[in-house]
MIDOSE-1310 file (N, C-alpha, C; in nm, 2 decimals, decimal comma, always signed):
residues 179
mner	-3,95/-10,34/-6,25/-4,09/-10,41/-6,18/-4,18/-10,39/-6,26; -4,28/-10,48/-6,26/-4,40/-10,46/-6,33/-4,51/-10,43/-6,22; -4,47/-10,51/-6,12/-4,59/-10,50/-6,02/-4,64/-10,40/-5,98; -4,76/-10,26/-5,99/-4,76/-10,14/-5,94/-4,85/-10,16/-5,78
tivy	-4,89/-10,25/-5,72/-4,92/-10,27/-5,60/-4,83/-10,29/-5,50; -4,81/-10,20/-5,39/-4,74/-10,21/-5,29/-4,79/-10,18/-5,19; -4,70/-10,25/-5,08/-4,76/-10,27/-4,94/-4,69/-10,23/-4,86; -4,69/-10,14/-4,78/-4,57/-10,10/-4,65/-4,64/-10,10/-4,53
gisp	-4,52/-10,08/-4,44/-4,53/-10,08/-4,28/-4,38/-10,10/-4,20; -4,41/-10,08/-4,08/-4,35/-10,11/-4,00/-4,29/-10,23/-3,94; -4,16/-10,26/-3,95/-4,09/-10,42/-3,98/-3,97/-10,42/-3,87; -3,95/-10,54/-3,79/-3,82/-10,57/-3,73/-3,70/-10,48/-3,78
lglm	-3,74/-10,51/-3,96/-3,63/-10,44/-4,03/-3,61/-10,29/-4,09; -3,71/-10,22/-4,04/-3,73/-10,14/-4,04/-3,87/-10,07/-4,14; -3,88/-9,98/-4,19/-3,94/-9,90/-4,26/-3,97/-9,99/-4,41; -4,06/-10,12/-4,44/-4,05/-10,16/-4,58/-4,13/-10,15/-4,69
fipe	-4,16/-10,14/-4,81/-4,19/-10,12/-4,92/-4,19/-10,27/-4,99; -4,30/-10,33/-5,01/-4,27/-10,48/-5,06/-4,40/-10,47/-5,19; -4,38/-10,50/-5,31/-4,48/-10,57/-5,39/-4,53/-10,63/-5,34; -4,67/-10,62/-5,35/-4,83/-10,75/-5,27/-4,77/-10,85/-5,30
srak	-4,77/-10,89/-5,42/-4,71/-11,02/-5,46/-4,62/-11,09/-5,35; -4,55/-11,07/-5,39/-4,40/-11,06/-5,30/-4,40/-11,09/-5,18; -4,51/-10,96/-5,08/-4,50/-11,00/-4,97/-4,60/-11,13/-4,94; -4,71/-11,10/-5,00/-4,81/-11,26/-4,97/-4,73/-11,38/-5,01
alad	-4,63/-11,38/-5,10/-4,53/-11,54/-5,13/-4,45/-11,53/-4,98; -4,40/-11,44/-4,93/-4,30/-11,44/-4,83/-4,35/-11,50/-4,71; -4,45/-11,40/-4,68/-4,56/-11,44/-4,59/-4,62/-11,63/-4,57; -4,66/-11,62/-4,70/-4,69/-11,76/-4,71/-4,58/-11,90/-4,69
fyka	-4,43/-11,81/-4,70/-4,33/-11,92/-4,70/-4,32/-11,94/-4,55; -4,26/-11,79/-4,49/-4,27/-11,82/-4,34/-4,43/-11,92/-4,26; -4,54/-11,91/-4,30/-4,66/-11,98/-4,22/-4,60/-12,11/-4,27; -4,59/-12,12/-4,40/-4,59/-12,29/-4,44/-4,46/-12,36/-4,37
lvta	-4,37/-12,25/-4,35/-4,25/-12,32/-4,29/-4,25/-12,41/-4,14; -4,33/-12,34/-4,04/-4,41/-12,40/-3,95/-4,51/-12,44/-3,94; -4,61/-12,45/-4,02/-4,74/-12,50/-4,02/-4,74/-12,65/-4,11; -4,67/-12,67/-4,18/-4,71/-12,83/-4,26/-4,64/-12,89/-4,26
knwg	-4,76/-12,99/-4,23/-4,70/-13,12/-4,17/-4,64/-13,23/-4,29; -4,65/-13,18/-4,44/-4,58/-13,29/-4,55/-4,55/-13,20/-4,64; -4,48/-13,27/-4,73/-4,42/-13,15/-4,85/-4,57/-13,13/-4,92; -4,68/-13,25/-4,94/-4,80/-13,18/-4,98/-4,83/-13,03/-4,96
efrr	-4,87/-13,04/-4,83/-4,91/-12,87/-4,79/-4,81/-12,79/-4,79; -4,70/-12,83/-4,81/-4,58/-12,73/-4,79/-4,57/-12,70/-4,91; -4,59/-12,76/-5,03/-4,65/-12,74/-5,18/-4,74/-12,61/-5,22; -4,84/-12,68/-5,16/-4,98/-12,58/-5,19/-5,00/-12,46/-5,14
ivsr	-4,88/-12,41/-5,02/-4,89/-12,32/-4,92/-4,80/-12,20/-5,06; -4,68/-12,25/-5,06/-4,59/-12,16/-5,07/-4,60/-12,13/-5,25; -4,56/-12,05/-5,29/-4,51/-12,03/-5,48/-4,46/-12,11/-5,48; -4,45/-12,16/-5,66/-4,35/-12,25/-5,69/-4,21/-12,24/-5,68
eiye	-4,20/-12,06/-5,68/-4,07/-12,03/-5,72/-4,00/-12,10/-5,58; -4,08/-12,07/-5,49/-4,01/-12,10/-5,33/-4,02/-12,24/-5,29; -4,08/-12,30/-5,35/-4,08/-12,43/-5,32/-3,99/-12,49/-5,42; -3,95/-12,46/-5,55/-3,87/-12,49/-5,62/-3,67/-12,43/-5,57
fylp	-3,71/-12,32/-5,45/-3,56/-12,25/-5,43/-3,54/-12,34/-5,34; -3,61/-12,42/-5,27/-3,54/-12,50/-5,13/-3,57/-12,64/-5,15; -3,63/-12,71/-5,30/-3,64/-12,85/-5,33/-3,51/-12,91/-5,33; -3,43/-12,86/-5,37/-3,29/-12,95/-5,38/-3,20/-12,95/-5,21
esmh	-3,31/-12,86/-5,15/-3,22/-12,90/-5,02/-3,28/-13,03/-4,95; -3,33/-13,06/-4,95/-3,40/-13,13/-4,87/-3,32/-13,27/-4,92; -3,31/-13,37/-4,82/-3,24/-13,48/-4,77/-3,35/-13,55/-4,89; -3,48/-13,55/-4,91/-3,57/-13,62/-4,99/-3,55/-13,63/-5,17
ykgp	-3,50/-13,48/-5,17/-3,51/-13,44/-5,28/-3,39/-13,53/-5,38; -3,46/-13,62/-5,48/-3,40/-13,74/-5,60/-3,37/-13,70/-5,76; -3,34/-13,55/-5,78/-3,31/-13,49/-5,88/-3,16/-13,42/-5,93; -3,17/-13,37/-6,02/-3,05/-13,31/-6,07/-3,00/-13,19/-5,98
sags	-2,90/-13,13/-5,98/-2,83/-13,03/-5,88/-2,90/-12,91/-5,94; -2,93/-12,81/-5,88/-3,03/-12,67/-5,87/-2,97/-12,63/-5,98; -3,04/-12,55/-6,06/-2,96/-12,49/-6,19/-3,00/-12,57/-6,31; -3,00/-12,72/-6,31/-2,96/-12,77/-6,41/-3,05/-12,83/-6,49
vedl	-3,19/-12,82/-6,47/-3,30/-12,86/-6,55/-3,42/-12,73/-6,56; -3,49/-12,69/-6,63/-3,60/-12,60/-6,61/-3,76/-12,63/-6,56; -3,75/-12,77/-6,57/-3,86/-12,85/-6,50/-3,83/-12,91/-6,39; -3,85/-12,89/-6,26/-3,86/-12,96/-6,15/-3,94/-13,08/-6,14
epfy	-4,07/-13,01/-6,15/-4,18/-13,09/-6,06/-4,18/-13,23/-6,17; -4,12/-13,31/-6,20/-4,10/-13,44/-6,23/-4,01/-13,47/-6,09; -3,93/-13,42/-6,08/-3,88/-13,44/-5,90/-3,92/-13,38/-5,82; -4,06/-13,34/-5,79/-4,15/-13,32/-5,64/-4,08/-13,41/-5,56
ipde	-4,12/-13,40/-5,41/-4,14/-13,49/-5,33/-4,26/-13,56/-5,29; -4,24/-13,65/-5,29/-4,41/-13,69/-5,24/-4,51/-13,64/-5,17; -4,59/-13,62/-5,18/-4,68/-13,53/-5,06/-4,69/-13,59/-4,98; -4,68/-13,69/-4,97/-4,70/-13,74/-4,83/-4,62/-13,78/-4,71
ipft	-4,48/-13,73/-4,81/-4,32/-13,74/-4,69/-4,34/-13,64/-4,59; -4,30/-13,66/-4,46/-4,31/-13,58/-4,37/-4,22/-13,42/-4,43; -4,29/-13,34/-4,39/-4,21/-13,23/-4,32/-4,16/-13,16/-4,25; -4,01/-13,10/-4,26/-3,96/-13,05/-4,16/-3,89/-12,93/-4,16
pndi	-3,90/-12,85/-4,14/-3,85/-12,71/-4,11/-3,68/-12,75/-4,15; -3,61/-12,83/-4,07/-3,51/-12,81/-4,06/-3,44/-12,93/-4,12; -3,50/-12,95/-4,25/-3,50/-13,04/-4,39/-3,40/-12,96/-4,50; -3,46/-12,82/-4,48/-3,43/-12,75/-4,61/-3,41/-12,58/-4,56
fafd	-3,43/-12,53/-4,40/-3,46/-12,39/-4,35/-3,32/-12,35/-4,34; -3,23/-12,24/-4,36/-3,17/-12,19/-4,22/-3,13/-12,05/-4,27; -3,12/-12,02/-4,16/-3,19/-11,82/-4,15/-3,06/-11,74/-4,25; -2,95/-11,84/-4,30/-2,85/-11,74/-4,38/-2,88/-11,81/-4,54
hlpg	-2,99/-11,86/-4,57/-3,03/-11,89/-4,68/-3,22/-11,90/-4,69; -3,23/-11,77/-4,72/-3,36/-11,73/-4,72/-3,38/-11,71/-4,90; -3,54/-11,74/-4,91/-3,60/-11,72/-5,03/-3,56/-11,58/-5,10; -3,55/-11,48/-5,01/-3,49/-11,36/-5,05/-3,48/-11,23/-4,94
dpki	-3,52/-11,15/-5,01/-3,51/-11,02/-4,87/-3,46/-10,91/-4,95; -3,64/-10,86/-4,84/-3,69/-10,76/-4,89/-3,61/-10,63/-4,85; -3,53/-10,61/-4,84/-3,43/-10,51/-4,81/-3,36/-10,49/-4,90; -3,29/-10,60/-4,96/-3,21/-10,60/-5,05/-3,28/-10,58/-5,20
emaq	-3,41/-10,64/-5,23/-3,51/-10,63/-5,30/-3,60/-10,50/-5,34; -3,57/-10,41/-5,20/-3,65/-10,26/-5,24/-3,52/-10,21/-5,29; -3,46/-10,20/-5,29/-3,32/-10,13/-5,37/-3,30/-10,15/-5,46; -3,36/-10,32/-5,55/-3,33/-10,25/-5,66/-3,45/-10,25/-5,74
wmpi	-3,59/-10,23/-5,66/-3,71/-10,15/-5,74/-3,73/-10,02/-5,73; -3,69/-9,98/-5,61/-3,73/-9,85/-5,56/-3,66/-9,73/-5,69; -3,76/-9,67/-5,70/-3,67/-9,54/-5,82/-3,55/-9,46/-5,74; -3,46/-9,45/-5,81/-3,36/-9,40/-5,76/-3,37/-9,29/-5,67
aiqe	-3,42/-9,21/-5,73/-3,44/-9,07/-5,72/-3,52/-9,09/-5,52; -3,64/-9,17/-5,52/-3,68/-9,18/-5,41/-3,57/-9,23/-5,32; -3,51/-9,33/-5,31/-3,42/-9,36/-5,26/-3,32/-9,24/-5,19; -3,26/-9,19/-5,28/-3,17/-9,09/-5,28/-3,23/-8,99/-5,16
efgr	-3,34/-8,98/-5,20/-3,43/-8,84/-5,10/-3,45/-8,90/-4,95; -3,47/-9,04/-4,94/-3,57/-9,05/-4,82/-3,50/-9,18/-4,77; -3,36/-9,23/-4,82/-3,27/-9,34/-4,74/-3,15/-9,33/-4,77; -3,11/-9,40/-4,70/-2,95/-9,46/-4,73/-2,95/-9,60/-4,80
rlyy	-2,81/-9,62/-4,88/-2,81/-9,81/-4,93/-2,63/-9,83/-4,85; -2,69/-9,90/-4,77/-2,57/-9,97/-4,74/-2,52/-10,16/-4,78; -2,39/-10,17/-4,78/-2,37/-10,25/-4,84/-2,29/-10,36/-4,72; -2,34/-10,48/-4,74/-2,32/-10,55/-4,62/-2,22/-10,66/-4,71
tamd	-2,10/-10,74/-4,65/-2,05/-10,88/-4,71/-2,07/-10,98/-4,59; -2,01/-11,10/-4,67/-2,01/-11,24/-4,61/-1,94/-11,16/-4,49; -1,88/-11,10/-4,42/-1,81/-11,09/-4,33/-1,90/-11,02/-4,19; -2,03/-11,00/-4,22/-2,10/-10,95/-4,19/-2,19/-11,02/-4,10
mnvp	-2,22/-11,02/-3,98/-2,32/-11,14/-3,93/-2,41/-11,10/-3,93; -2,52/-11,23/-3,97/-2,66/-11,23/-4,00/-2,73/-11,14/-4,07; -2,67/-11,07/-4,13/-2,73/-10,96/-4,23/-2,72/-11,04/-4,39; -2,78/-11,01/-4,45/-2,83/-11,07/-4,60/-2,66/-10,98/-4,72
vgev	-2,61/-11,05/-4,78/-2,49/-11,01/-4,84/-2,54/-10,89/-5,01; -2,53/-10,81/-4,99/-2,57/-10,71/-5,11/-2,63/-10,54/-5,02; -2,68/-10,49/-5,09/-2,68/-10,36/-5,12/-2,87/-10,38/-5,06; -2,83/-10,31/-4,94/-2,98/-10,28/-4,83/-3,02/-10,11/-4,85
leld	-3,14/-10,09/-4,88/-3,23/-9,97/-4,88/-3,25/-9,94/-4,72; -3,22/-9,87/-4,66/-3,32/-9,83/-4,52/-3,38/-9,74/-4,55; -3,50/-9,70/-4,50/-3,55/-9,60/-4,55/-3,58/-9,50/-4,40; -3,59/-9,36/-4,42/-3,63/-9,26/-4,31/-3,78/-9,28/-4,26
etkv	-3,79/-9,37/-4,15/-3,93/-9,37/-4,10/-4,01/-9,25/-4,14; -3,97/-9,16/-4,06/-4,03/-9,02/-4,03/-4,12/-8,94/-4,22; -4,05/-9,04/-4,32/-4,06/-8,93/-4,45/-4,19/-9,04/-4,46; -4,27/-9,13/-4,42/-4,38/-9,27/-4,46/-4,43/-9,18/-4,59
deiv	-4,52/-9,06/-4,56/-4,60/-9,05/-4,60/-4,55/-8,95/-4,75; -4,42/-8,90/-4,70/-4,38/-8,86/-4,86/-4,31/-8,92/-4,94; -4,29/-9,08/-4,88/-4,24/-9,18/-4,93/-4,35/-9,24/-5,08; -4,52/-9,26/-4,94/-4,61/-9,28/-5,04/-4,63/-9,17/-5,17
qale	-4,63/-9,06/-5,11/-4,71/-8,96/-5,23/-4,59/-8,98/-5,35; -4,45/-8,99/-5,30/-4,36/-8,97/-5,45/-4,38/-9,05/-5,50; -4,40/-9,21/-5,44/-4,44/-9,34/-5,54/-4,57/-9,34/-5,63; -4,65/-9,26/-5,57/-4,78/-9,24/-5,60/-4,82/-9,16/-5,70
ergf	-4,70/-9,05/-5,69/-4,69/-8,98/-5,86/-4,59/-9,05/-5,95; -4,57/-9,16/-5,95/-4,47/-9,26/-6,03/-4,59/-9,35/-6,08; -4,69/-9,37/-6,04/-4,78/-9,48/-6,09/-4,79/-9,60/-5,95; -4,75/-9,57/-5,88/-4,75/-9,69/-5,75/-4,89/-9,66/-5,69
mcrq	-4,95/-9,78/-5,65/-5,07/-9,77/-5,55/-5,04/-9,81/-5,48; -5,03/-9,77/-5,35/-4,98/-9,75/-5,18/-5,07/-9,80/-5,08; -5,05/-9,93/-4,99/-5,15/-9,94/-4,90/-5,05/-9,99/-4,83; -5,10/-9,90/-4,68/-5,07/-9,96/-4,55/-5,11/-10,08/-4,50
ddel	-5,01/-10,22/-4,49/-5,06/-10,37/-4,42/-4,91/-10,37/-4,33; -4,93/-10,34/-4,21/-4,82/-10,34/-4,14/-4,85/-10,51/-4,08; -4,97/-10,57/-4,13/-4,98/-10,74/-4,05/-4,91/-10,80/-4,18; -4,91/-10,77/-4,27/-4,86/-10,84/-4,41/-4,68/-10,82/-4,41
ilaa	-4,68/-10,69/-4,40/-4,53/-10,64/-4,35/-4,44/-10,73/-4,28; -4,51/-10,74/-4,16/-4,44/-10,83/-4,05/-4,45/-10,94/-4,10; -4,57/-10,99/-4,13/-4,57/-11,20/-4,19/-4,47/-11,20/-4,30; -4,43/-11,09/-4,37/-4,37/-11,10/-4,48/-4,18/-11,09/-4,43
ttsd	-4,15/-11,06/-4,29/-3,98/-11,04/-4,29/-4,00/-11,06/-4,18; -4,09/-11,16/-4,09/-4,04/-11,26/-3,97/-4,10/-11,36/-3,98; -4,01/-11,43/-3,89/-4,02/-11,56/-3,88/-4,04/-11,65/-3,77; -4,13/-11,72/-3,72/-4,16/-11,78/-3,61/-4,06/-11,91/-3,57
ydpd	-3,98/-11,94/-3,70/-3,95/-12,08/-3,70/-3,83/-12,08/-3,58; -3,80/-12,22/-3,48/-3,73/-12,21/-3,41/-3,68/-12,39/-3,42; -3,56/-12,37/-3,46/-3,53/-12,52/-3,51/-3,51/-12,62/-3,36; -3,48/-12,61/-3,27/-3,53/-12,70/-3,17/-3,74/-12,67/-3,16
efdd	-3,79/-12,68/-3,23/-3,92/-12,72/-3,20/-3,94/-12,82/-3,29; -3,84/-12,83/-3,40/-3,93/-12,94/-3,50/-3,78/-13,07/-3,49; -3,83/-13,22/-3,57/-3,72/-13,29/-3,55/-3,60/-13,27/-3,64; -3,50/-13,32/-3,61/-3,44/-13,30/-3,71/-3,45/-13,48/-3,78
pnd	-3,44/-13,44/-3,93/-3,45/-13,49/-4,04/-3,38/-13,61/-4,04; -3,25/-13,59/-3,97/-3,15/-13,72/-3,97/-3,15/-13,82/-3,90; -3,26/-13,76/-3,74/-3,25/-13,90/-3,66/-3,35/-14,02/-3,68
């Protein structure tokens, strides 16, 4: 991982350390999911990566299957088309999982000293498939120190961590795109 600025804080997922740009991208996504009125707004709020992750999920999408072309921009949904999260979003199809991502970028020595890795499978309900990292919340200062000794810049931002790990989305509050 190239990014060296890390935000951290307590979330419903436990103690989280997330690269700052990734935390902002996830927070913007969860905001756009419940505030965007049309596809143009959704596209302007979220990162290109997240927009293109969900684009093929929409019933409005008229392009090739996901991953079959490099440039999806010619197939973007017209900005004026009304946006509803029910058209694209499911809790088991997230644009990323910070607990899995943390297990991928955080130095192994820190993981071994301050956390534990757990592996979830598709058999586990409402959890990501993959290896996740759970950190000891009582050791936050020591984890920050260990990361900073390895060249990371750490900043506590509980608000951003909460926004990047929590969705206010309730499918019953939005129109069904098939109606």
